[in-house]
Each structure stands twice: as C-alpha cells, then as structure tokens.
C-alpha positions in Angstrom: 101.4 166.5 109.5 98.5 166.6 107.5 94.7 166.4 108.4 92.3 164.4 105.9 89.4 165.3 103.9 86.4 162.9 104.0 85.6 161.8 100.4 81.5 162.1 100.2 80.4 159.0 101.9 77.0 158.8 99.8 78.8 158.7 96.7 79.6 155.3 95.0 81.5 155.3 92.0 80.1 153.6 88.7 84.0 151.9 87.7 87.5 152.3 89.3 90.7 151.5 88.6 93.3 150.9 90.5 97.1 150.2 90.4 99.5 149.2 92.8 102.7 151.1 93.8 106.0 151.2 93.5 109.0 149.9 95.1 112.0 152.7 95.6 114.5 150.7 93.4 117.3 151.5 90.5 118.6 149.1 87.9 122.1 149.8 87.0 122.9 148.2 83.3 127.2 147.2 83.1 128.9 147.2 79.6 128.8 143.6 79.0 124.9 143.8 80.0 124.9 142.5 83.0 121.8 144.2 85.4 122.4 144.6 89.1 118.9 145.9 91.2 119.4 148.6 94.6 116.1 148.7 96.4 115.4 151.6 98.9 112.9 150.1 100.7 110.3 147.7 101.7 107.0 149.6 101.3 105.1 150.2 97.9 104.3 153.8 97.1 103.0 156.2 94.2 99.4 153.6 94.2 97.2 154.8 91.7 93.0 154.7 91.7 91.0 156.3 89.3 87.3 156.7 90.3 84.8 157.5 87.4 81.3 158.8 88.3 78.5 158.2 85.8 75.4 159.9 85.4 75.5 161.8 88.6 73.9 165.7 89.4 75.2 168.8 89.5 75.6 169.1 93.4 77.0 165.3 93.8 79.7 167.2 91.5 80.2 169.5 93.6 80.9 168.2 96.3 83.5 166.0 95.0 85.2 169.7 93.7 84.9 170.4 97.0 86.4 168.0 98.3 89.4 168.4 95.9 89.4 172.2 97.0 89.9 171.6 100.8 92.3 168.7 100.2 94.6 170.9 98.0 94.6 173.9 99.7 96.5 172.4 102.7 97.8 169.8 101.1 96.0 167.4 103.2 95.1 163.6 102.2 91.7 161.6 101.0 89.8 159.7 103.3 88.3 156.8 101.8 87.2 154.2 104.4 84.0 155.7 105.5 81.9 156.0 102.4 80.4 154.0 99.2 83.7 154.2 97.3 84.9 150.8 98.2 82.0 149.2 97.7 81.6 146.6 95.3 85.5 145.7 95.6 86.3 142.6 97.7 87.3 142.1 101.4 91.0 141.8 100.3 90.8 144.3 97.8 89.5 147.0 99.8 92.2 147.2 102.2 94.4 147.1 99.9 92.8 150.2 97.8 92.4 151.5 101.5 96.4 151.2 101.6 96.4 148.7 104.1 99.8 147.5 104.4 99.7 143.8 105.2 103.3 143.6 107.1 102.0 146.2 109.2 98.0 145.8 109.5 98.1 148.6 112.5 99.8 151.2 110.1 98.9 152.8 106.7 101.7 154.6 106.3 100.7 155.7 102.5 97.9 158.0 102.0 95.6 159.3 99.1 95.8 162.5 97.5 94.6 164.1 93.9 96.7 163.4 91.1 94.9 166.1 89.2 91.7 168.1 89.1 88.6 166.3 88.6 87.1 165.9 85.5 83.5 166.8 84.3 81.8 165.9 81.5 78.3 167.2 80.9 75.8 164.4 79.3 72.4 166.9 80.2 71.2 169.9 81.8 72.4 168.7 85.3 73.8 165.7 84.6 77.2 164.5 84.2 80.2 162.3 84.4 83.2 163.2 87.3 86.6 161.3 87.1 89.6 161.5 89.8 92.6 160.1 90.0 94.2 160.0 93.5 97.9 158.7 94.3 99.2 157.1 97.0 101.8 159.0 98.4 104.5 157.7 101.4 104.4 161.0 103.4 107.0 160.7 106.3 106.3 161.4 110.0 
C-alpha cells in the first residue's frame, strides 16, 4: 500500500483547473446505428487537477520538485488536505478536488499522483512560474 507525501503547506496556487473523472464504461454501436453502453462501476476515476504558481522563488519551486521526486520514487500519493492548495475554492469544490466521495463521506478512494513532472519557467533571477498536473487514480487497496 502506498503512502502519501504532503504538498508544500505554504504554497497557494495562482490558478488551478479541475476536470472531474470519468466513469468506466464502453460504448457499442451496432450496424443500424443503435448504441448500447456498458458501465463497469459507479466510481469516477482519472480526474485531473492542474496547479499554476506564478512568480515564486527558487526555494518554493525546489520544494515542489522535491515532492515530485518523493512521490514518484515510491509511487506515493500526493496529499493536499492540510495546505493552501485548495484555498480560494468554495467548500463544496474543495471537497470535490480533494476527491471526497459524496456517496461514502468517510472514504476517499481516489488518490492524487503526478501526471507528469512539474514545469518550471524562469522569468527573472530566482523568480519562476511552476505548473503541476495531477491525476486521481482509483487504486485497489
């Protein structure tokens, strides 16, 4: 079972985007054009969260890269619940982005992992923009 790595607690993103997950399903289209759908479960997975940090210093960018290395070195989850990452979103969207399952409030089966390495773009000396994209996986436990 994987552990979680906390995202830097003091970093608040300049922008974030969230795309809800998809349900596991397959579409079958017959010769006459009729479509049937087979749904394989009732839990969304593969949600995406993109965080953008503007005009942060090198040490903050380094802390994000350290979380990336720590999380991917052992395939750990990334935990956002205690930090400022979700600040600015309303409470219902915070629960959704934290992958709170409304049907089973005590259980959160979706876990965030880095989709790709963070992108660091330098603007000035010791000042940069960082973009991170995460995918929420439904891991069997």
